[in-house]
N, C-alpha and C positions, 0 to 999 in steps of 0.2 A: 504494500500500500504506500503510495507516494504521500509525503507530508510536506507542507509548505513551511519552511523555516523562517523566511522573511520575505517581505515585498516592500521596496522603497522606490521613490522617485529620486533620481540623482542628477545633479548638474555636473556634466562631465567636461563641458567645453567641446570645441571641435577636436576631433581625433583623426588619426590615420591608422588603419589596420594594415599590417604588413605580414605577408606570408607567401605561401605557394598556392596558386589557383588551379584546382582540378579541371576547370573549364579549359584552361590553356594547355595543361600537360596531358589531358586525356585520362588521368587517373580516376578510378572510382573513389568515393569518399573514404571508404575503409582502407583502400590501398594507399591513399595519400597519407593517412595517419600512420599506417604501418611503417612507412619510410621517413616519418617526421624526425626521427633521431638524426637523420642525415642533414637536416636543414635548420631545425629549431635552435640548436646551440649558437649558430651565427646571429640569430635575432636576439637571443638572451643577452649577448654582449651589449646591445643597444639600450637595454633597459636601465643600465646605470645612469645614463644621461637623459633618456627620453621616456621613461616609464609613466604610466597613468595610474589611477587608483585601481585599475583592473589588471593586476600583474600576471594572472594565470593564463596558460595557453587556452586558445579558444578556436571555435569554428565560426566564421562569419559567412553568412549567405546573403547575397544580394542579386537583384535582377537587372543590373545595369540601367536602371531607370525605365525599363520596359515592363510590360505585363508579365506576371509570373508565368513560367513555362516557355517563354520565348528565348531567354538567355539566363541561365542559372549558374551563378558563380559560387563556388564553395572554396573558401580560403582557410587554410590551417596556419595559425600564427598567433600574433599578439597585437594588443592595442598599444599605440604609442601617441605621444603628443603630436598635435598638428604640425606639419612641415618636417617631420623626422626624415632624414635622408634614407632612401630605399637602396639597400645593397643590390649589386648586380645579380640578376637571375631571380629576383623576387618580384612579387606582384603587390599592389596596394589598392586600398579603397579609402578615399577621403570621406569622412563622416561629417556632414555639415550640421546635422541636428546637434544641439548642445544639451539636451535632456533625454534621459532614458528611464524606462520602467525596468526594474531589475529584481528578479525573484530568485531565491535560493530554495532548492528542493532536496529532500532526502528520499531515496528510493531503494528498495531491495529488488526491483525488477526494471532496470534501466531500459531494457529493450522495448518494453511496452509504455513506460512512463515518459519517455522523451517527447513523444507526440502530444501527450496530455499536458505536459509542462508548457509546450509551445502555445497551445490553445488557452490554457489558464492565464498565462502571463499576458498575452494579447487581449483576451477578453476583459481582464481586470483593468487594463489601461483604458479600453473603450467604455467600460461601465463607469469609470471615474470621470467621464466626459472629456477625455483627451482624444486626440487623433493619432494614428500611426500613419506617417506620410506614405502615400501609395499612389501610383507606382514610383514617381520621382522621389528619391530619398529613402526608399524602403530598404531595410536590411533587418536581420535579426542575428543573434549570436547565442551559441551554446558556450558557457564558460565552465571549464573543467577544474573546479575548485579542489577536487580530490584526485587529480591526475586524469588520465583517460578513462572512459567508462570500463567498469569491470563487474564481475558477478559479485553478489552480496550487497551489503549496504553501501550506497554510493551517494555523495553530495555533489550537486552541480547547480549552475545558474543558467537562467534564460534572460535575455535582454532584448528590448525593442526600442527604437527611437520613438519619441513622442513630441507632439506639439499641442499647444492650447487650442481649444475650439473657439 
């Protein structure tokens, strides 16, 4: 059974997400994370100077400003401060929204609960009379607060951009 540990609205300022994009490399999402130990350490070195309040590895999904399903980018990497230099061979996504809805969940069945967490987080933002910018500016992120998903009890976050109505 998935439990909500917390839900907050956070002012993050503009950010840049840097990682490797499965859309560009042709990797499937699981395969990209399986080889992440080959590229994440290069990004970890940037955190000393450019870290945000969200230091954990994450998956960021965006649609390039198009309708969902037309162009689906899946990046494995980290959030950094706006304007962080992008190392050669990496991809990035500049996040223009400065506020997010951020929920932390605990689950013992991450395979089933990840989709529920997506819906719960998004729906909470909408129920609180905020908007999730769509399609321009739309993205969401899975935050791996407890490392990459594994069997047994697991703690993770879900985050969406939000704007006032």
